[in-house]
C-alpha positions in Angstrom: -39.0 -256.9 24.5 -42.1 -257.8 22.7 -41.5 -260.5 20.5 -42.5 -258.7 17.3 -39.7 -256.7 18.0 -37.3 -259.5 17.3 -34.5 -259.3 14.9 -34.2 -261.6 12.2 -30.9 -263.7 12.6 -30.1 -262.7 9.0 -29.4 -259.4 9.5 -26.2 -260.1 11.8 -24.6 -261.2 8.3 -26.0 -257.8 6.9 -24.8 -255.6 10.0 -21.3 -257.0 10.2 -21.2 -256.5 6.5 -22.2 -252.7 6.6 -23.9 -251.3 9.9 -25.4 -248.7 7.3 -27.0 -251.4 4.9 -28.6 -252.9 8.0 -30.1 -249.7 8.8 -31.5 -249.3 5.2 -33.3 -252.5 5.5 -34.8 -252.5 8.7 -35.0 -248.4 9.5 -36.1 -247.3 6.2 -37.2 -250.4 4.6 -35.1 -249.7 1.3 -34.5 -253.2 -0.4 -33.0 -253.7 -4.0 -31.9 -257.0 -5.6 -28.8 -257.7 -7.5 -27.3 -260.5 -9.0 -26.3 -261.8 -5.7 -29.4 -261.5 -4.1 -31.6 -262.9 -6.9 -29.3 -266.5 -6.6 -29.1 -266.6 -3.1 -33.1 -266.5 -3.6 -33.1 -269.0 -6.3 -30.8 -271.2 -4.3 -32.8 -271.6 -1.0 -36.0 -272.5 -2.6 -35.9 -276.2 -1.8 -34.6 -275.5 2.0 -37.1 -273.1 2.8 -40.0 -275.3 2.5 -40.8 -276.7 5.7 -40.3 -280.6 6.0 -39.2 -283.4 8.1 -37.3 -286.4 6.6 -35.6 -289.5 8.6 -32.5 -290.7 6.6 -30.6 -293.3 7.7 -29.1 -292.3 11.4 -30.3 -288.9 10.9 -33.5 -286.8 10.8 -33.2 -283.8 8.2 -35.1 -280.9 9.2 -35.6 -277.6 6.8 -37.5 -274.8 7.0 -37.5 -274.7 10.9 -38.2 -271.9 13.1 -36.0 -270.6 15.7 -35.9 -268.3 18.2 -33.8 -267.0 21.3 -35.8 -264.9 23.9 -32.4 -264.2 25.7 -30.8 -262.0 22.5 -34.2 -261.2 20.6 -33.4 -263.1 17.6 -35.8 -264.9 15.1 -34.8 -266.6 12.0 -35.3 -269.9 10.2 -32.6 -272.6 9.5 -32.1 -273.7 5.9 -31.7 -277.3 7.4 -31.0 -279.1 10.7 -29.9 -282.3 11.1 -30.3 -284.5 14.5 -27.3 -287.1 14.9 -27.9 -289.9 17.0 -25.7 -289.4 19.9 -23.7 -291.9 20.9 -23.4 -293.2 24.7 -20.7 -292.5 26.5 -20.1 -296.5 28.2 -22.2 -299.6 27.6 -25.2 -299.9 29.9 -25.3 -302.7 32.2 -27.6 -305.8 31.0 -29.8 -304.8 34.2 -30.2 -301.0 33.3 -33.1 -299.8 31.2 -31.5 -296.1 30.2 -33.0 -293.8 27.9 -32.1 -293.7 24.9 -29.7 -290.8 24.3 -31.3 -287.2 22.6 -30.2 -286.6 19.0 -28.1 -283.5 18.6 -29.0 -280.8 16.5 -26.6 -280.2 13.3 -28.0 -277.0 11.9 -26.8 -276.5 8.2 -26.7 -272.8 6.5 -27.4 -272.8 2.9 -24.7 -270.4 0.7 -25.0 -269.8 -2.8 -21.2 -269.6 -3.8 -17.8 -269.8 -2.3 -17.2 -267.9 0.8 -16.3 -264.1 0.2 -13.9 -262.0 2.9 -16.8 -259.5 3.7 -18.7 -262.4 4.5 -20.0 -263.2 8.4 -21.7 -266.9 7.3 -20.3 -268.3 10.5 -22.0 -265.7 12.9 -25.1 -266.2 11.1 -24.8 -269.9 11.5 -23.7 -269.6 15.5 -27.1 -267.8 15.9 -29.3 -270.8 14.9 -27.3 -272.8 16.9 -27.5 -270.4 20.1 -31.5 -270.2 19.1 -31.8 -274.2 19.2 -29.5 -274.7 22.0 -32.0 -272.2 24.3 -35.1 -273.8 22.8 -33.7 -277.2 23.1 -32.2 -277.2 26.6 -28.5 -278.9 24.6 -25.5 -278.1 23.7 -24.4 -277.8 19.9 -20.8 -277.7 19.4 -20.5 -277.5 15.7 -22.6 -276.9 12.4 -21.7 -276.6 9.1 -22.1 -274.1 6.0 -23.0 -275.8 2.3 -21.8 -273.8 -0.1 -24.6 -275.1 -3.1 -22.0 -274.3 -6.4 -19.2 -276.4 -4.7 -21.1 -278.9 -3.0 -19.2 -278.8 -0.3 -19.6 -278.5 3.5 -17.5 -276.1 6.0 -17.7 -277.4 9.6 -17.9 -274.6 11.7 -16.8 -275.0 15.2 -19.2 -272.6 17.6 -15.9 -271.6 20.0 -16.3 -269.4 22.8 -14.4 -266.3 20.5 -17.4 -266.8 17.8 -20.3 -267.3 20.6 -19.1 -263.8 21.5 -19.1 -262.1 18.3 -22.4 -263.3 17.8 -23.7 -262.1 20.6 -22.2 -258.9 20.3 -23.2 -258.3 17.1 -26.8 -259.1 18.3 -26.5 -256.3 20.9 -25.5 -254.2 19.0 -27.8 -254.5 15.6 -30.3 -253.7 18.7 -28.9 -250.7 19.7 -28.6 -249.5 16.4 -32.3 -249.8 15.9 -33.2 -248.2 19.0 -31.2 -245.3 18.5 -33.0 -245.1 14.8 -30.3 -243.5 13.4 -29.0 -244.5 10.2 -25.2 -244.3 9.8 -23.1 -242.0 7.5 -22.1 -244.1 4.2 -18.5 -245.0 4.4 -16.8 -246.3 1.0 -15.1 -249.6 1.0 -14.0 -252.1 -1.3 -16.9 -254.1 -1.0 -19.1 -251.5 -1.7 -19.6 -252.7 -5.3 -20.9 -255.8 -4.3 -23.9 -253.9 -2.5 -27.3 -254.3 -4.3 -27.8 -250.8 -2.4 -24.7 -248.9 -3.6 -26.4 -247.0 -6.1 -28.7 -245.5 -3.7 -26.4 -245.3 -0.9 -24.0 -243.4 -3.0 -20.9 -243.9 -0.6 -18.4 -242.6 -2.8 -20.4 -239.1 -2.8 -19.9 -238.8 1.2 -16.2 -239.4 1.5 -14.2 -236.2 2.5 -12.9 -234.3 -0.2 -15.1 -235.7 -2.5 -16.6 -233.3 -5.1 -19.6 -233.3 -7.5 -17.6 -233.1 -10.5 -15.6 -236.0 -9.4 -18.5 -238.3 -8.7 -20.0 -237.7 -11.8 -17.3 -238.9 -13.5 -16.8 -241.9 -11.5 -20.5 -243.1 -11.7 -20.2 -242.7 -16.2 -17.2 -244.4 -15.6 -17.5 -247.6 -17.6 -17.5 -251.0 -15.7 
């Protein structure tokens, strides 16, 4: 795979939310903002700036680009904290060991509380997998920071989450290689999608009629 064909990490979340939505974005170049996408963009205005700061016993890096050649993923981490590792045992007085390497701790920023359709843990895990490949280390956990509540939710990168993340990356690559946009299927989560009016999932439901569809879109919110 050529590096220009690598997939954005953020689209793993998009893909697991709706495969059709991911195809409309990546295959057909269709993008429309709504309240949620604009709030997300505004909330990331600080962490999108590349910076490297030392705070106490940790180093904080924002806007850090990461890549996994194995999975063909590329993206930018909102924040990576490098925490000092604790030695497993006290060294002997005569020893002169090298200082332990800092342990990366990725933190992904989200505008509000988690919704049941979100797959934020997969997006964060993909960042960790990229960092592991780049730095030759193991990352046990990271966190999702909810900006409105100022609350951190720790995420453990266990085998189940890693398998889900890698499967999503393979399936997304296959979707794009096939170059076919999936048919719309209406779901309750569709109402929160910025492409709802363009996608028109209700119009393609079985037994849907033009009369009923027009009645639906003219109903007051």
